[in-house]
C-alpha positions as CSV (number, residue, x, y, z in Angstrom):
1,M,81.3,100.5,86.4
2,V,80.3,99.9,90.0
3,R,83.2,100.3,92.4
4,P,83.4,97.9,95.3
5,A,82.5,99.6,98.6
6,A,85.5,100.7,100.6
7,Q,86.0,98.8,103.8
8,S,85.2,100.9,106.8
9,R,88.0,101.3,109.2
10,P,87.6,102.3,112.9
11,A,88.7,105.9,113.4
12,P,91.7,106.3,115.7
13,A,90.5,107.0,119.3
14,R,92.2,110.4,119.4
15,T,90.4,111.7,116.3
16,I,86.9,111.4,117.7
17,F,86.4,114.1,120.2
18,V,83.9,116.9,121.2
19,T,85.1,120.4,121.9
20,T,84.1,121.5,125.4
21,A,83.0,124.9,126.6
22,G,86.6,125.3,127.9
23,G,87.9,124.9,124.4
24,A,89.7,121.6,125.1
25,P,89.0,118.3,123.3
26,W,87.3,115.5,125.1
27,R,88.2,112.1,123.4
28,L,85.0,110.0,123.4
29,L,86.8,106.7,122.9
30,D,89.8,107.5,125.1
31,P,88.6,109.7,128.0
32,C,91.0,110.4,130.8
33,A,90.4,111.5,134.4
34,M,93.1,114.2,133.9
35,D,90.9,115.7,131.2
36,V,87.9,116.3,133.6
37,D,87.3,120.0,134.2
38,W,84.5,120.3,136.8
39,R,83.7,123.8,135.5
40,V,83.0,122.3,132.1
41,I,80.9,119.5,133.4
42,A,78.8,122.1,135.4
43,A,78.5,124.4,132.4
44,H,77.5,121.7,129.9
45,L,74.9,120.0,132.3
46,A,73.4,123.4,133.1
47,K,72.7,124.2,129.5
48,L,71.5,120.7,128.6
49,C,67.7,120.4,128.8
50,R,66.0,117.3,130.2
51,F,63.3,115.4,128.1
52,G,64.8,116.5,124.8
53,G,63.4,120.0,125.3
54,A,59.8,118.8,125.8
55,A,59.5,120.3,129.3
56,S,57.4,123.4,129.8
57,S,60.5,125.4,130.8
58,H,64.2,124.9,130.4
59,Y,65.0,122.3,133.0
60,S,68.6,121.3,133.2
61,V,70.4,118.0,133.7
62,A,72.4,119.9,136.4
63,Q,69.3,120.8,138.4
64,H,68.0,117.2,138.0
65,S,71.3,115.9,139.3
66,I,71.0,118.1,142.4
67,V,67.4,116.9,143.0
68,V,68.7,113.3,142.9
69,A,71.7,114.0,145.1
70,E,69.7,115.8,147.8
71,Q,67.6,112.7,148.3
72,L,70.6,110.5,149.1
73,P,72.5,109.8,152.3
74,P,75.7,111.9,152.5
75,H,78.1,109.1,151.4
76,L,76.2,108.7,148.1
77,R,75.5,112.4,147.2
78,L,78.6,112.7,145.0
79,Y,77.4,109.6,143.0
80,G,74.0,111.2,142.7
81,L,75.4,114.5,141.5
82,L,77.5,112.7,138.9
83,H,75.0,110.0,137.9
84,D,74.3,111.7,134.6
85,A,77.7,113.5,134.2
86,H,78.4,111.5,131.0
87,E,75.7,113.6,129.3
88,A,78.0,116.6,129.5
89,V,79.8,115.1,126.6
90,I,77.4,112.7,124.9
91,G,74.2,114.6,125.4
92,D,71.0,113.6,127.1
93,I,69.9,110.6,125.1
94,T,66.3,110.2,126.2
95,S,65.0,106.8,127.2
96,P,62.8,106.4,124.2
97,V,65.7,107.2,121.8
98,A,67.9,104.7,123.7
99,A,65.2,102.1,123.4
100,A,64.9,102.8,119.6
101,L,68.7,102.5,119.3
102,A,68.6,99.2,121.2
103,A,65.8,97.9,118.9
104,L,67.9,98.8,115.8
105,A,71.3,97.8,116.8
106,G,71.4,96.5,120.4
107,R,72.4,98.2,123.6
108,T,76.1,97.4,123.6
109,A,77.5,100.4,121.8
110,L,75.5,103.1,123.7
111,L,76.2,101.4,127.1
112,A,79.9,101.1,126.2
113,L,80.1,104.8,125.3
114,K,78.4,105.9,128.5
115,D,80.6,103.6,130.5
116,L,83.9,105.0,129.0
117,Q,82.8,108.5,130.1
118,D,81.6,107.4,133.5
119,V,84.9,105.6,134.4
120,A,86.9,108.7,133.6
121,I,84.6,111.2,135.4
122,H,84.2,109.0,138.5
123,Q,87.9,108.4,138.7
124,A,88.5,112.1,138.7
125,A,86.0,112.3,141.6
126,G,87.8,109.5,143.5
127,L,84.8,107.2,143.1
128,P,84.9,103.6,141.9
129,W,82.8,102.8,138.8
130,P,80.4,101.1,138.7
131,P,79.2,101.9,142.3
132,P,78.4,98.9,144.6
133,E,75.2,97.1,143.7
134,E,73.1,98.3,146.7
135,S,74.3,101.9,146.3
136,A,73.4,101.8,142.6
137,R,69.8,100.6,143.6
138,I,69.4,103.5,146.0
139,I,70.7,106.1,143.5
140,H,68.4,104.6,140.8
141,E,65.3,104.9,143.1
142,A,66.2,108.5,143.8
143,D,66.6,109.1,140.0
144,M,63.1,107.6,139.4
145,R,61.5,109.8,142.1
146,A,63.1,112.8,140.5
147,L,61.7,111.7,137.1
148,A,58.3,111.2,138.5
149,T,58.4,114.6,140.1
150,E,59.7,116.4,137.0
151,W,57.0,114.6,134.9
152,R,54.2,115.8,137.2
153,D,55.5,119.4,137.3
154,L,57.0,120.0,133.8
155,M,55.5,117.7,131.2
156,P,52.2,118.0,129.4
157,A,49.2,117.4,131.6
158,G,47.3,114.1,131.0
159,V,50.4,112.2,129.7
160,P,51.1,109.3,132.1
161,C,54.5,109.1,133.7
162,P,56.6,106.3,132.3
163,V,57.8,105.1,135.7
164,P,55.7,104.0,138.7
165,A,57.8,105.9,141.2
166,R,56.1,108.2,143.7
167,P,56.9,111.9,143.2
168,L,58.4,114.1,145.8
169,S,56.1,116.4,147.7
170,A,58.1,119.5,146.8
171,R,57.3,120.9,143.4
172,I,60.0,121.5,140.8
173,K,60.7,125.2,140.0
174,P,63.2,125.3,137.1
175,W,66.3,127.4,137.5
176,S,68.0,129.5,134.8
177,W,71.0,127.7,133.3
178,S,73.3,130.2,135.0
179,L,71.8,129.5,138.5
180,A,71.9,125.7,137.8
181,E,75.6,126.0,136.9
182,E,76.4,128.0,140.0
183,R,74.5,125.5,142.3
184,F,76.0,122.5,140.6
185,R,79.5,123.9,141.1
186,A,78.7,124.7,144.8
187,A,77.4,121.1,145.3
188,L,80.7,119.8,143.8
189,D,82.6,122.0,146.2
190,T,80.6,120.5,149.0
191,H,80.9,116.9,148.0
192,L,84.2,116.5,146.2
193,P,87.3,115.7,148.3
194,A,89.3,118.9,148.6
195,H,92.4,117.5,146.9
196,L,90.3,116.6,143.8
197,R,88.8,120.0,143.2
198,R,90.2,122.2,140.4
199,P,90.8,125.9,140.8
200,A,87.8,128.0,139.8
């Protein structure tokens, strides 16, 4: 006898979480600014490799974020530093994978998941989310220049870059994950308002 399929029920928001490097849960459907630990964000991004591990060396999201931030005017550098901070908890979902997900099921769920994390993280940093439209454009352009530079320096030769942006003149030299974590934390100390920093 074939039993009818059980109706799927959405899991309560508090039961879906990832365990962070600090040992605390991060609720993916109900993130809170009070749960943001900048040490954890730095550690996760430093150990997370760009391009799904396809780069010639370990090249972290933390280092990428610093490359983006350093291109920006001072008032946007914290936004640049945090533009991929959601990846600390949901991972670096590469653009081709995101496109495949969109083709299968639409973009809504993935964008909503990213947005939930970004709202909490940027609130903890004292930044409105999303950023103003003109600021978002400037940050995106810096992100694309970083991508073009990384592609030139770290990806297989002869494979065309997926974006038309012009690379930076300086070449990328990947840092160890420990150095990337240290420099990301130092950048946070520089750009976060003092009252929003957590003790080291």
